[in-house]
N, C-alpha and C positions, 0 to 999 in steps of 0.2 A: 654241514649241518642238517642237510636232508636226510641224510642216513643216520643221524641221531632221531632226527622226531622218526622218524618211520620206527627204527627200533626200540623209542619209547611207547609208539602204538603197538607194535606187535607185544611189545611186554606186558603193558597194559592191557589188552586182548585175551594174551595168555593168561593173566592173575582171575581175568572175570571169569574166563571159563573155566578156569582152575576152583573158585567160590562158587561158582554154581552148582560144578557137577559136585560138590562136598554139602550143599544145601537138602535136606531132607524136605521133602515137597507132599503133602495132602493133598485131595481134592476131595469137595462134597459138594453135592447140588442141594443146593440150602431149601430150596422151593420145595425138592423130594420129601429133605430131612423133617422141614415144617408142615407138613402135609399126612405123613407118617406118625406124626406123634400120637398116643395115644389120647393124649388132651384135645388137640386137634379134632381127631376123627368122632371124638365125644362131643365136641362143640357142637360140628356139624347135625349129626344127630339130634343133637338137642334143638338146634335152628330150625330143623326139619321140621320137630313137632310143635314148636314154638307158633313156628310161618304158616302151620295147617291149615288154620280156619281162615288165614286170608286168604290162602292161594286156592281154598276152595269157594272164597265167596265171588275170584276172578274167574274161576271154572263156573260156575252160577252166572256170572254177567255175562259168561263169552254165549253160554246158551241161552241166555233170555233174549240179547242181540240175534242169535240166527232163527229162534221163532219170529222174531219180531219181520226180520225177511222174507221168512217163510211167509209170513201171513201178508206180507206188502205184495209177494212175486207170486201169490192167490189169482188174484184178478176177482175177487167175492167180493172186494173192499168196494163203499163208494168212494167221491173225491174226496169229502172229509174224515174219513175212515183211512183213505192213505194217509191224508198228512199227520193225522192223529199218530199215528204208528211211526211214521218218518221224524217226527218231532220224537214218539219215546226211543227211539232209535238212535239218535243224537243225542239225546242226554244220557243214555244209556252208554253210548260211548265215549262218549265225553269223561262220566266216574270209570268208568274204565280205565281208560289214559291217565287218568289222575291215582286210584288205587295201585294203578301197574307202577308207575314211578313213586310214589311214596314206599311199596312194598319193597321197590329195586333200591333206593338210596338207604333204606333201613336194613336191609341185606349187607348193602356193602360197605355201610359204615360200622355195623355187630363185627364185619367180617376180619375187615381191618384192622380195627380195636385188638381183634385176635390176633391176628396174624402178628401185630406190633408184638404184643406182649410175648409169645411164644418164640418170635425172631432176636428179641433180646436176650430171653434167657436161653436158646440156640446159641447163640453168638455167644456168651460168655463159658458155655460147656462147652463148644468147640476150642474156644481159646484154651480151656484147660486141659482136651482131650491130647489137644496140639504141646501143648509141655509133656504131658506124660510120656509122649511117644518120640520125642525130643523131633519134635517137626519146626522146620525154620519157617515156613509159611505154607497157608491153605488156599487154595486158589477155588473160585464156583467151577464147575464142574461143566454146567450148564454154558460159560462163555471158553470151554476148553476146546481146541479141536481134537485132542489127542490125548489119553493118557493110558498107564498099565492100572489094570482093576485091581493089583494090589494096591496100588494109592489112595484109592476111595473108602473114605470115611463115614460115608452117610449113614449106612447102615448102623453101623457103631454108635454114633451121634445119636439117632433115633433110639437105640438102645438106652445110651449111657440115659437121655432126656426122659426116657419112661421111670426111667429107675428112679432120678431125679426130683420127679414132679410128677410121682403116682396121680394118677386119675382117682376119684373116690365118687 
């Protein structure tokens, strides 16, 4: 009984190894693939332009805050003047924190929307690419300890994406 069970386990393991050896595997760095598309690069450039006024506003606010700190540390102010400067600095600090948080929230939300859209398209494209190459499985290279470079389809996926979804 023990010998029969052992024999079945060995045969099962052997069949598993044979099946695995015959499987064709592709590897993709999905993050690199999405960030490498012309569509994402254009979106990022457009976002930088779109959010530039808000960045400038934050920079100006920081400079104003530094100017207030310089005035407060100058030692040339009356106690009342110091209080006024301190109150202004507190208001500017609060405003800056609020603006920074709103700015970051907007960027994160828009980036997540864009990544979701591109990610869905990329997945569909990788599925088609895997079918055309006869791949049985495609794994994310970011979570893979080792793979041969010949198995990497990241660049091919980006090229196929850019061809399928040209930037306007």
